[in-house]
MIGULUM-748010 format. One line per 2 residues: number of its first residue (from 0); their letters; for each residue z, x, y of N, C-alpha, C. Coordinates in nm, 3 decimals. Layout:
BEGIN
NUM = A = Z,X,Y,Z,X,Y,Z,X,Y ~ ... .
***
This chain:
BEGIN
0 = MD = 8.602,9.212,11.816,8.568,9.351,11.785,8.649,9.400,11.663 ~ 8.584,9.473,11.573,8.653,9.528,11.458,8.744,9.643,11.501 .
2 = SL = 8.860,9.654,11.435,8.950,9.765,11.463,8.890,9.898,11.418 ~ 8.837,9.898,11.295,8.783,10.021,11.238,8.661,9.988,11.153 .
4 = RI = 8.555,10.066,11.172,8.437,10.052,11.088,8.397,10.189,11.036 ~ 8.384,10.199,10.906,8.339,10.320,10.839,8.198,10.290,10.790 .
6 = EN = 8.100,10.355,10.849,7.961,10.317,10.827,7.881,10.422,10.750 ~ 7.835,10.384,10.631,7.741,10.467,10.553,7.787,10.613,10.541 .
8 = IK = 7.914,10.628,10.507,7.972,10.762,10.499,7.933,10.834,10.370 ~ 7.891,10.959,10.387,7.871,11.049,10.275,7.958,11.173,10.299 .
10 = AE = 8.026,11.219,10.195,8.112,11.337,10.208,8.111,11.413,10.077 ~ 8.109,11.545,10.087,8.102,11.631,9.968,8.212,11.737,9.971 .
12 = YG = 8.248,11.781,9.851,8.328,11.902,9.835,8.235,12.005,9.772 ~ 8.178,12.093,9.854,8.077,12.183,9.803,7.955,12.103,9.761 .
14 = DF = 7.918,12.114,9.634,7.802,12.040,9.582,7.841,11.907,9.520 ~ 7.973,11.879,9.518,8.019,11.755,9.453,8.021,11.640,9.553 .
16 = PA = 7.946,11.532,9.528,7.943,11.417,9.618,8.065,11.327,9.597 ~ 8.166,11.341,9.681,8.289,11.263,9.665,8.274,11.119,9.713 .
18 = VA = 8.198,11.100,9.821,8.170,10.966,9.874,8.021,10.956,9.902 ~ 7.960,10.848,9.855,7.816,10.833,9.870,7.781,10.701,9.937 .
20 = DA = 7.754,10.706,10.066,7.705,10.589,10.139,7.802,10.470,10.132 ~ 7.928,10.494,10.169,8.030,10.390,10.165,8.053,10.332,10.304 .
22 = SI = 8.066,10.200,10.311,8.093,10.131,10.437,8.209,10.034,10.420 ~ 8.303,10.036,10.516,8.421,9.949,10.513,8.449,9.901,10.654 .
24 = TI = 8.490,9.777,10.667,8.527,9.721,10.797,8.668,9.664,10.792 ~ 8.749,9.698,10.891,8.882,9.640,10.907,8.880,9.556,11.034 .
26 = PQ = 8.888,9.425,11.023,8.887,9.342,11.143,9.015,9.361,11.224 ~ 9.009,9.333,11.351,9.125,9.348,11.437,9.238,9.259,11.386 .
28 = GG = 9.355,9.322,11.361,9.470,9.249,11.312,9.464,9.213,11.165 ~ 9.368,9.269,11.091,9.351,9.236,10.950,9.421,9.331,10.856 .
30 = MV = 9.430,9.291,10.730,9.480,9.376,10.622,9.372,9.383,10.515 ~ 9.326,9.504,10.486,9.217,9.527,10.392,9.262,9.627,10.287 .
32 = SV = 9.217,9.611,10.164,9.252,9.705,10.058,9.128,9.771,10.000 ~ 9.146,9.896,9.957,9.044,9.970,9.883,9.109,10.012,9.752 .
34 = IG = 9.053,9.966,9.642,9.111,9.998,9.512,9.008,10.071,9.427 ~ 9.061,10.143,9.326,8.974,10.219,9.238,9.054,10.320,9.159 .
36 = TN = 8.996,10.372,9.055,9.063,10.469,8.970,9.074,10.604,9.041 ~ 9.150,10.697,8.981,9.155,10.834,9.032,9.014,10.892,9.032 .
38 = GS = 8.980,10.961,9.141,8.850,11.025,9.149,8.737,10.934,9.197 ~ 8.773,10.813,9.239,8.668,10.720,9.283,8.623,10.745,9.426 .
40 = GK = 8.699,10.827,9.501,8.660,10.861,9.638,8.746,10.797,9.745 ~ 8.850,10.725,9.705,8.934,10.651,9.800,9.001,10.745,9.902 .
42 = TT = 9.068,10.848,9.852,9.140,10.940,9.941,9.044,11.016,10.031 ~ 8.931,11.056,9.978,8.831,11.125,10.061,8.786,11.035,10.175 .
44 = LM = 8.763,10.909,10.146,8.721,10.816,10.250,8.828,10.802,10.358 ~ 8.955,10.797,10.317,9.064,10.788,10.415,9.072,10.915,10.500 .
46 = NV = 9.053,11.029,10.436,9.058,11.155,10.510,8.941,11.168,10.608 ~ 8.827,11.111,10.573,8.714,11.108,10.667,8.752,11.022,10.788 .
48 = AA = 8.810,10.906,10.761,8.849,10.816,10.871,8.952,10.881,10.962 ~ 9.044,10.959,10.904,9.149,11.024,10.983,9.103,11.153,11.050 .
50 = GL = 8.983,11.201,11.015,8.930,11.322,11.076,8.965,11.450,11.004 ~ 9.024,11.438,10.885,9.064,11.556,10.808,8.946,11.616,10.731 .
52 = IR = 8.845,11.534,10.708,8.721,11.579,10.643,8.604,11.531,10.726 ~ 8.509,11.619,10.752,8.389,11.581,10.826,8.284,11.530,10.730 .
54 = PS = 8.229,11.411,10.755,8.125,11.359,10.667,7.993,11.431,10.690 ~ 7.909,11.432,10.589,7.776,11.491,10.604,7.681,11.393,10.673 .
56 = SG = 7.714,11.264,10.665,7.639,11.163,10.738,7.723,11.037,10.750 ~ 7.681,10.947,10.839,7.756,10.825,10.862,7.841,10.832,10.988 .
58 = KV = 7.908,10.721,11.021,7.987,10.713,11.142,8.122,10.649,11.116 ~ 8.220,10.686,11.200,8.351,10.620,11.202,8.369,10.563,11.342 .
60 = ML = 8.389,10.432,11.350,8.403,10.363,11.478,8.543,10.304,11.489 ~ 8.612,10.336,11.598,8.746,10.282,11.624,8.741,10.198,11.750 .
62 = GG = 8.762,10.067,11.734,8.755,9.978,11.849,8.623,9.983,11.923 ~ 8.514,10.004,11.849,8.382,10.009,11.909,8.342,10.146,11.962 .
64 = ID = 8.430,10.245,11.951,8.403,10.381,12.000,8.375,10.473,11.882 ~ 8.270,10.552,11.892,8.234,10.647,11.787,8.332,10.764,11.789 .
66 = IT = 8.411,10.779,11.682,8.509,10.888,11.674,8.474,10.986,11.563 ~ 8.352,10.981,11.514,8.311,11.063,11.399,8.339,11.211,11.421 .
68 = DM = 8.319,11.261,11.542,8.339,11.403,11.571,8.471,11.431,11.643 ~ 8.557,11.331,11.652,8.684,11.347,11.722,8.787,11.419,11.633 .
70 = EP = 8.866,11.509,11.693,8.969,11.581,11.619,9.079,11.485,11.574 ~ 9.148,11.517,11.461,9.251,11.427,11.407,9.358,11.387,11.508 .
72 = EK = 9.410,11.486,11.586,9.517,11.453,11.680,9.469,11.360,11.791 ~ 9.341,11.369,11.826,9.287,11.279,11.927,9.268,11.138,11.871 .
74 = RV = 9.243,11.130,11.741,9.233,10.998,11.678,9.369,10.929,11.679 ~ 9.474,11.008,11.658,9.610,10.952,11.666,9.635,10.900,11.807 .
76 = SA = 9.598,10.978,11.907,9.614,10.935,12.047,9.533,10.809,12.076 ~ 9.420,10.793,12.007,9.334,10.676,12.027,9.383,10.553,11.952 .
78 = GL = 9.486,10.572,11.865,9.545,10.457,11.797,9.526,10.450,11.648 ~ 9.482,10.560,11.584,9.460,10.562,11.439,9.559,10.657,11.371 .
80 = SL = 9.635,10.606,11.275,9.732,10.690,11.202,9.710,10.680,11.053 ~ 9.735,10.791,10.984,9.725,10.798,10.838,9.862,10.829,10.779 .
82 = VP = 9.901,10.751,10.678,10.021,10.782,10.599,9.970,10.833,10.464 ~ 9.970,10.966,10.444,9.915,11.021,10.319,10.006,10.990,10.201 .
84 = QG = 9.950,11.001,10.081,10.029,10.972,9.962,10.141,11.074,9.947 ~ 10.255,11.029,9.893,10.365,11.120,9.863,10.483,11.114,9.957 .
86 = GH = 10.475,11.037,10.066,10.588,11.025,10.158,10.636,11.157,10.214 ~ 10.544,11.239,10.263,10.580,11.372,10.311,10.666,11.367,10.437 .
88 = CF = 10.774,11.445,10.435,10.865,11.456,10.549,10.900,11.603,10.570 ~ 10.957,11.632,10.687,11.012,11.766,10.712,11.153,11.769,10.655 .
90 = AR = 11.168,11.832,10.539,11.291,11.822,10.460,11.414,11.872,10.534 ~ 11.399,11.974,10.619,11.515,12.033,10.686,11.541,11.975,10.825 .
92 = MS = 11.473,11.864,10.854,11.497,11.793,10.979,11.562,11.659,10.949 ~ 11.638,11.606,11.043,11.701,11.475,11.025,11.594,11.366,11.023 .
94 = VE = 11.634,11.250,10.975,11.543,11.136,10.973,11.491,11.107,11.113 ~ 11.582,11.103,11.210,11.539,11.069,11.346,11.449,11.177,11.406 .
96 = DN = 11.478,11.302,11.378,11.390,11.409,11.428,11.252,11.399,11.365 ~ 11.247,11.360,11.237,11.118,11.337,11.172,11.042,11.227,11.244 .
98 = LM = 11.110,11.120,11.277,11.045,11.008,11.344,10.992,11.048,11.481 ~ 11.073,11.126,11.553,11.034,11.163,11.688,10.911,11.253,11.692 .
100 = TG = 10.884,11.323,11.582,10.763,11.406,11.579,10.637,11.319,11.584 ~ 10.651,11.191,11.547,10.537,11.101,11.551,10.497,11.058,11.691 .
102 = SY = 10.586,11.078,11.788,10.558,11.033,11.925,10.525,11.151,12.016 ~ 10.455,11.250,11.961,10.422,11.370,12.040,10.320,11.341,12.149 .
104 = DK = 10.237,11.238,12.126,10.135,11.205,12.226,10.201,11.149,12.352 ~ 10.144,11.181,12.466,10.201,11.139,12.595,10.217,10.988,12.604 .
106 = RA = 10.117,10.915,12.555,10.122,10.768,12.561,10.239,10.713,12.482 ~ 10.258,10.765,12.358,10.367,10.718,12.273,10.502,10.770,12.320 .
108 = RA = 10.504,10.892,12.373,10.629,10.954,12.416,10.694,10.875,12.529 ~ 10.612,10.814,12.613,10.663,10.738,12.727,10.744,10.616,12.683 .
110 = KS = 10.717,10.566,12.561,10.792,10.449,12.513,10.858,10.477,12.378 ~ 10.897,10.602,12.355,10.953,10.642,12.226,11.084,10.568,12.193 .
112 = KD = 11.165,10.539,12.295,11.291,10.467,12.267,11.265,10.328,12.213 ~ 11.169,10.258,12.274,11.135,10.124,12.227,11.072,10.129,12.089 .
114 = LL = 10.986,10.229,12.065,10.922,10.243,11.935,11.026,10.274,11.827 ~ 11.125,10.356,11.863,11.230,10.392,11.768,11.310,10.269,11.727 .
116 = EK = 11.341,10.183,11.823,11.414,10.061,11.792,11.332,9.969,11.703 ~ 11.201,9.966,11.726,11.113,9.883,11.643,11.115,9.929,11.497 .
118 = VY = 11.106,10.060,11.475,11.103,10.108,11.336,11.239,10.092,11.270 ~ 11.346,10.105,11.347,11.479,10.083,11.291,11.502,9.936,11.258 .
120 = TL = 11.439,9.847,11.333,11.446,9.704,11.301,11.366,9.674,11.175 ~ 11.253,9.742,11.162,11.168,9.723,11.044,11.233,9.780,10.918 .
122 = FP = 11.295,9.898,10.931,11.361,9.964,10.818,11.505,9.998,10.858 ~ 11.596,9.900,10.850,11.735,9.920,10.894,11.807,10.034,10.822 .
124 = SL = 11.772,10.061,10.698,11.840,10.168,10.623,11.817,10.304,10.686 ~ 11.704,10.321,10.756,11.677,10.450,10.821,11.769,10.471,10.940 .
126 = KD = 11.804,10.364,11.008,11.897,10.378,11.121,12.033,10.425,11.071 ~ 12.075,10.372,10.957,12.203,10.414,10.899,12.203,10.561,10.859 .
128 = KR = 12.083,10.613,10.829,12.072,10.751,10.781,12.000,10.841,10.881 ~ 11.998,10.801,11.008,11.919,10.873,11.107,11.959,11.018,11.126 .
130 = SQ = 12.086,11.052,11.094,12.132,11.190,11.111,12.124,11.271,10.981 ~ 12.084,11.206,10.873,12.076,11.271,10.742,11.949,11.355,10.730 .
132 = MA = 11.959,11.467,10.661,11.842,11.551,10.639,11.742,11.477,10.550 ~ 11.616,11.479,10.588,11.514,11.404,10.516,11.499,11.450,10.371 .
134 = GT = 11.529,11.577,10.346,11.517,11.631,10.211,11.616,11.571,10.112 ~ 11.719,11.504,10.162,11.820,11.444,10.074,11.793,11.296,10.047 .
136 = LS = 11.687,11.242,10.104,11.656,11.100,10.088,11.594,11.070,9.951 ~ 11.601,10.944,9.911,11.532,10.901,9.790,11.382,10.894,9.817 .
138 = GG = 11.304,10.878,9.711,11.159,10.869,9.728,11.118,10.753,9.817 ~ 11.183,10.638,9.798,11.152,10.522,9.880,11.188,10.542,10.026 .
140 = ER = 11.301,10.608,10.050,11.343,10.635,10.188,11.250,10.735,10.255 ~ 11.202,10.831,10.179,11.106,10.926,10.236,10.975,10.856,10.272 .
142 = QM = 10.933,10.762,10.188,10.812,10.687,10.219,10.832,10.603,10.345 ~ 10.949,10.539,10.358,10.980,10.462,10.478,10.980,10.552,10.602 .
144 = TA = 11.031,10.673,10.587,11.033,10.768,10.698,10.891,10.807,10.737 ~ 10.807,10.832,10.638,10.667,10.868,10.666,10.594,10.754,10.736 .
146 = IS = 10.618,10.631,10.692,10.556,10.515,10.756,10.605,10.501,10.900 ~ 10.736,10.516,10.918,10.795,10.501,11.051,10.748,10.610,11.145 .
148 = RA = 10.730,10.730,11.094,10.678,10.839,11.179,10.538,10.805,11.229 ~ 10.456,10.745,11.142,10.323,10.702,11.184,10.332,10.592,11.289 .
150 = LM = 10.428,10.502,11.274,10.444,10.393,11.370,10.491,10.444,11.506 ~ 10.556,10.560,11.508,10.604,10.617,11.634,10.489,10.663,11.724 .
152 = SD = 10.368,10.670,11.670,10.252,10.704,11.753,10.192,10.580,11.818 ~ 10.254,10.463,11.791,10.209,10.336,11.847,10.063,10.306,11.811 .
154 = PS = 10.033,10.305,11.680,9.893,10.288,11.637,9.847,10.142,11.644 ~ 9.717,10.126,11.655,9.657,9.993,11.641,9.601,9.976,11.499 .
156 = VI = 9.576,10.089,11.431,9.526,10.089,11.293,9.605,10.193,11.212 ~ 9.653,10.153,11.094,9.721,10.248,11.005,9.652,10.247,10.869 .
158 = LF = 9.629,10.367,10.816,9.572,10.385,10.683,9.683,10.431,10.589 ~ 9.699,10.363,10.478,9.801,10.398,10.379,9.732,10.443,10.251 .
160 = DE = 9.756,10.568,10.211,9.694,10.622,10.090,9.793,10.623,9.976 ~ 9.770,10.537,9.876,9.854,10.527,9.755,10.001,10.509,9.794 .
162 = LS = 10.027,10.403,9.867,10.160,10.373,9.919,10.266,10.363,9.811 ~ 10.232,10.305,9.696,10.332,10.276,9.593,10.347,10.387,9.489 .
164 = LG = 10.272,10.496,9.505,10.270,10.602,9.405,10.410,10.659,9.379 ~ 10.457,10.650,9.255,10.583,10.710,9.214,10.708,10.637,9.257 .
166 = LA = 10.694,10.518,9.314,10.810,10.443,9.363,10.845,10.329,9.268 ~ 10.974,10.293,9.266,11.021,10.183,9.183,10.965,10.051,9.235 .
168 = PL = 10.939,9.955,9.147,10.880,9.827,9.188,10.954,9.754,9.299 ~ 11.087,9.754,9.295,11.164,9.685,9.399,11.148,9.753,9.535 .
170 = VV = 11.138,9.885,9.533,11.117,9.960,9.657,10.979,9.927,9.714 ~ 10.880,9.926,9.627,10.743,9.895,9.669,10.736,9.754,9.727 .
172 = KN = 10.802,9.660,9.661,10.803,9.521,9.710,10.860,9.514,9.850 ~ 10.972,9.584,9.873,11.037,9.584,10.004,10.945,9.644,10.111 .
174 = IY = 10.881,9.755,10.079,10.792,9.821,10.176,10.673,9.731,10.209 ~ 10.616,9.667,10.108,10.502,9.579,10.132,10.542,9.458,10.217 .
176 = ER = 10.662,9.407,10.195,10.709,9.295,10.277,10.721,9.337,10.423 ~ 10.766,9.460,10.447,10.778,9.511,10.584,10.640,9.528,10.648 .
178 = LK = 10.543,9.570,10.568,10.408,9.587,10.622,10.346,9.452,10.658 ~ 10.371,9.351,10.577,10.325,9.216,10.609,10.385,9.170,10.741 .
180 = EL = 10.513,9.199,10.758,10.583,9.164,10.882,10.522,9.237,11.001 ~ 10.495,9.366,10.982,10.435,9.447,11.087,10.299,9.392,11.127 .
182 = NA = 10.220,9.357,11.030,10.086,9.303,11.055,10.093,9.169,11.127 ~ 10.186,9.084,11.084,10.197,8.950,11.142,10.252,8.953,11.284 .
184 = KE = 10.355,9.034,11.307,10.423,9.034,11.438,10.355,9.124,11.540 ~ 10.316,9.243,11.497,10.262,9.342,11.590,10.109,9.346,11.592 .
186 = KV = 10.046,9.272,11.497,9.900,9.267,11.488,9.837,9.405,11.463 ~ 9.912,9.493,11.396,9.859,9.623,11.359,9.761,9.604,11.242 .
188 = SI = 9.643,9.659,11.255,9.543,9.651,11.147,9.580,9.751,11.038 ~ 9.569,9.710,10.913,9.617,9.792,10.801,9.510,9.806,10.694 .
190 = LL = 9.490,9.930,10.649,9.403,9.958,10.535,9.488,10.018,10.424 ~ 9.495,9.951,10.311,9.573,9.996,10.196,9.481,10.052,10.089 .
192 = VE = 9.508,10.176,10.049,9.436,10.237,9.939,9.530,10.240,9.819 ~ 9.491,10.176,9.710,9.582,10.160,9.597,9.509,10.169,9.463 .
194 = QD = 9.586,10.202,9.359,9.538,10.186,9.222,9.588,10.055,9.163 ~ 9.698,10.003,9.222,9.759,9.879,9.175,9.672,9.762,9.222 .
196 = TR = 9.580,9.721,9.138,9.480,9.621,9.176,9.542,9.488,9.217 ~ 9.629,9.434,9.135,9.685,9.302,9.161,9.765,9.299,9.291 .
198 = RA = 9.850,9.398,9.310,9.933,9.399,9.430,9.847,9.413,9.556 ~ 9.751,9.504,9.551,9.666,9.527,9.668,9.587,9.401,9.705 .
200 = MR = 9.534,9.334,9.605,9.455,9.213,9.632,9.544,9.098,9.677 ~ 9.665,9.094,9.625,9.759,8.987,9.664,9.804,9.003,9.809 .
202 = MT = 9.809,9.126,9.855,9.863,9.156,9.988,9.761,9.147,10.100 ~ 9.634,9.156,10.066,9.532,9.171,10.171,9.431,9.056,10.173 .
204 = GY = 9.360,9.046,10.285,9.265,8.939,10.301,9.124,8.973,10.257 ~ 9.099,9.101,10.230,8.966,9.144,10.188,8.982,9.272,10.107 .
206 = TY = 8.903,9.286,10.001,8.916,9.400,9.909,8.782,9.467,9.884 ~ 8.785,9.600,9.883,8.671,9.681,9.842,8.710,9.756,9.714 .
208 = IM = 8.618,9.763,9.620,8.641,9.840,9.497,8.545,9.958,9.496 ~ 8.602,10.079,9.480,8.522,10.201,9.476,8.510,10.255,9.334 .
210 = LK = 8.395,10.310,9.306,8.370,10.375,9.177,8.269,10.487,9.198 ~ 8.307,10.606,9.162,8.219,10.723,9.174,8.163,10.738,9.316 .
212 = GK = 8.251,10.718,9.414,8.213,10.741,9.553,8.140,10.628,9.621 ~ 8.121,10.518,9.552,8.047,10.406,9.610,8.131,10.279,9.610 .
214 = IV = 8.103,10.190,9.706,8.160,10.056,9.705,8.076,9.973,9.609 ~ 8.139,9.929,9.501,8.063,9.857,9.398,8.092,9.706,9.399 .
216 = LE = 8.197,9.666,9.469,8.229,9.523,9.479,8.317,9.503,9.601 ~ 8.298,9.392,9.671,8.382,9.360,9.785,8.388,9.210,9.805 .
218 = GK = 8.493,9.165,9.873,8.504,9.023,9.901,8.649,8.982,9.921 ~ 8.667,8.853,9.954,8.803,8.799,9.964,8.862,8.793,9.824 .
220 = PE = 8.988,8.835,9.808,9.047,8.841,9.673,9.035,8.713,9.594 ~ 9.052,8.598,9.661,9.047,8.470,9.590,8.906,8.437,9.542 .
222 = EL = 8.806,8.508,9.594,8.667,8.481,9.553,8.617,8.579,9.448 ~ 8.699,8.677,9.413,8.659,8.778,9.314,8.724,8.745,9.180 .
224 = SE = 8.644,8.717,9.082,8.698,8.682,8.950,8.758,8.805,8.883 ~ 8.851,8.781,8.795,8.917,8.890,8.723,8.816,8.972,8.643 .
226 = DK = 8.718,8.906,8.584,8.616,8.976,8.505,8.532,9.068,8.594 ~ 8.493,9.018,8.712,8.414,9.100,8.803,8.493,9.221,8.852 .
228 = VK = 8.620,9.198,8.885,8.706,9.309,8.933,8.721,9.414,8.824 ~ 8.747,9.370,8.702,8.765,9.461,8.590,8.639,9.541,8.565 .
230 = AA = 8.524,9.476,8.568,8.396,9.544,8.543,8.367,9.646,8.652 ~ 8.395,9.610,8.779,8.370,9.702,8.889,8.467,9.820,8.886 .
232 = YF = 8.593,9.792,8.859,8.699,9.894,8.859,8.672,10.002,8.754 ~ 8.633,9.958,8.636,8.614,10.051,8.525,8.467,10.088,8.502 .
234 = GL = 8.376,10.028,8.578,8.235,10.058,8.561,8.177,10.006,8.432 ~ 8.221,9.886,8.392,8.176,9.829,8.264,8.042,9.759,8.278 .
***
């Protein structure tokens, strides 16, 4: 069974068609990337999957269950988490308090201690700074905190929107290595939305390229030629 299927989604902002008939599948335990330029519809598609935007047509299926009309907080309870771009944290709360807000659901709250140890094992630097105010962290540390907060909900699927945006290359490399570890050990299904074409394709087993709200190319990264990717990415 697929972890997440986004089927024939259409979504608009007023009269502007942000996503037009886009379909994406994340297999159970898989890592999939969606790449494209600014304005291609990537973030809108993620927000539809997370329940932040209602599509005008199409379906979102989580583990074989139709969640198209499900509220965002119920999607989190069902196992779907979104890490939005920018590494947003509660600046006046400690790192650990930020993390604990991710386990508000009854299911996750029952095992919050174990989940906390897991995220501290994944990102040891956060444990060292668990009492520090999140507003004083570096950009990379804030992104790690945002990721860890999502993990505190004990998700089966995580969506990452522009994970590397504004971060130093070494920080991005470290975070991606941790995500690979998370996927391999915990079998969490991951969808990466990126502008960094090479990194996204190198990290994932299947890639979708969006342009003007549509999926214009898809396949296993090793089967997509550089010329085809370039033409699809830029609409050449």
